[in-house]
C-alpha positions, 0 to 999 in steps of 0.5 A, spaced: 490 694 495 496 698 494 493 705 492 495 712 490 490 719 490 486 719 485 489 725 480 485 730 477 487 734 471 487 741 474 492 738 480 498 742 479 502 738 485 501 733 490 506 728 493 509 722 488 505 716 490 507 709 488 508 707 481 502 702 480 495 701 484 494 693 485 488 690 487 487 683 489 481 679 489 478 675 495 477 668 496 475 667 489 482 668 486 483 666 479 489 665 475 488 672 471 491 679 471 488 685 468 493 690 466 493 697 464 500 700 463 497 706 459 491 709 464 495 713 469 494 720 469 499 723 474 504 728 472 509 730 477 510 738 477 517 737 475 515 734 469 510 739 468 515 745 468 519 741 463 514 741 458 513 746 452 506 743 450 499 744 453 498 738 459 492 736 454 497 734 449 500 729 454 493 727 456 491 725 450 496 720 449 493 716 455 489 710 455 484 714 459 479 710 464 481 703 461 483 701 468 476 703 470 473 699 464 476 693 467 475 694 474 469 690 475 474 684 473 476 684 481 469 682 483 470 676 478 477 673 481 482 677 477 488 681 480 488 688 477 495 692 476 494 699 473 499 705 472 499 711 476 504 715 472 502 718 465 505 714 459 509 720 457 512 720 464 514 713 463 511 708 458 511 702 461 509 698 455 516 699 452 523 696 454 527 700 459 532 700 453 528 704 448 531 711 449 533 716 445 540 719 447 539 725 443 534 727 448 539 727 454 544 732 456 551 728 454 547 722 451 546 716 456 551 712 459 547 706 460 546 700 456 541 701 451 537 696 446 537 697 439 534 703 437 527 701 435 522 704 430 518 707 436 524 710 439 526 714 432 518 716 432 519 719 438 515 714 442 520 710 446 520 708 454 521 716 455 517 719 449 519 725 446 513 727 443 506 728 445 499 727 441 500 732 437 507 730 434 510 736 437 516 735 442 514 735 449 520 738 452 523 745 452 530 743 453 534 736 454 533 732 460 538 729 464 541 722 465 539 723 473 532 724 471 532 718 466 535 713 471 530 716 476 524 715 472 526 708 470 528 706 477 522 709 481 516 707 476 518 702 470 522 697 474 517 697 480 511 696 476 514 690 472 517 688 478 510 687 481 507 684 475 513 679 475 511 678 483 504 677 481 505 672 476 509 668 481 504 668 486 499 665 481 504 660 478 504 657 486 497 654 485 496 654 477 500 651 471 497 656 466 496 663 468 492 669 463 494 676 463 490 681 459 494 687 457 488 693 457 489 699 452 485 703 448 486 706 441 485 713 437 479 713 433 482 716 427 489 714 425 493 716 419 492 712 413 486 708 416 479 711 414 476 706 419 478 702 425 474 696 428 471 697 435 477 692 438 483 689 436 486 683 439 494 682 439 497 675 440 503 677 436 500 672 431 499 666 435 505 666 439 504 670 446 498 666 448 494 659 447 489 660 441 483 658 445 484 664 449 484 669 443 478 665 440 474 666 447 475 673 447 474 675 440 467 670 440 465 674 447 466 681 444 462 679 438 457 676 442 456 683 445 456 687 439 463 689 437 467 689 431 473 685 432 480 684 428 486 680 430 493 683 430 492 689 425 494 695 427 496 692 434 499 685 434 502 686 441 507 690 444 513 690 450 508 686 455 506 681 450 513 680 447 516 679 454 511 675 458 508 671 453 510 664 454 505 659 452 509 653 453 511 655 460 504 657 462 504 664 461 499 667 456 498 674 454 493 677 450 493 685 448 486 688 448 485 695 444 479 699 445 477 704 440 476 710 444 470 713 441 466 708 444 467 710 451 470 717 451 470 724 448 477 724 445 478 731 445 476 733 452 479 726 455 472 725 459 468 719 459 462 719 454 455 717 455 456 710 453 462 709 458 457 705 463 455 700 457 462 699 455 464 698 462 459 693 464 461 689 457 468 689 460 466 686 466 462 680 462 468 679 458 472 678 465 467 673 467 468 669 461 476 670 462 475 667 469 471 661 467 476 660 462 482 660 466 479 655 471 476 650 466 483 650 464 486 647 471 480 641 470 
């Protein structure tokens, strides 16, 4: 297990840890990876000093505690890969080229992807805004800062994910990646949201059987479930989902009100129930993954 100290909100300084936490199962390994790229909650002191918004505005952008919801999957044979750094420091579910040049002194002297709607909204790989929609930074960032974040966090996380995929492909023709997220319970223009949204990029990122299994299992556990609206899957599903090549990626978005107090960013009284249900889902996924080999 590759680990880092458990960060707390009131912590103002500690040595920077690795870009991710990785936990592999024992002898019961199955071709299943549970990822949580937005569950990190560590913010270096240098980053905090750059902010002009309260740290709580940054924390509310996290998919807080999602890693804990799915950690029981390791006992079922899954590999778990989770972020350490908060998504406002580096968003691991974005292309590294999704950057806003206007955020940086003198722009950026690096190859950038086509500016996306996310970048224009302030939600690129290095986000410009926090949960309140207000700009995060009191001054522009430097190119050195951008390069350091991308190299030490984004590149290492995705490099490890690719390495874990390669390890599984040594033994299995098909592997299954679950990209685990949470969503705010209230969103502009949407009076109600379901409990869970499954994103398979409209059937292009994984075998339809995988999406159906997850939807069926969650409904049996009592959750309302929809597909691809408002979340069809992000960078991770788009980059790694290649079902014809054996790589199946499904994104799961859990309504935060089910398991946490969103304002205070703390688990609520229903947390244990949701956690147990996600362990049951992981068990169903592990069984499904093994059945595909036979």
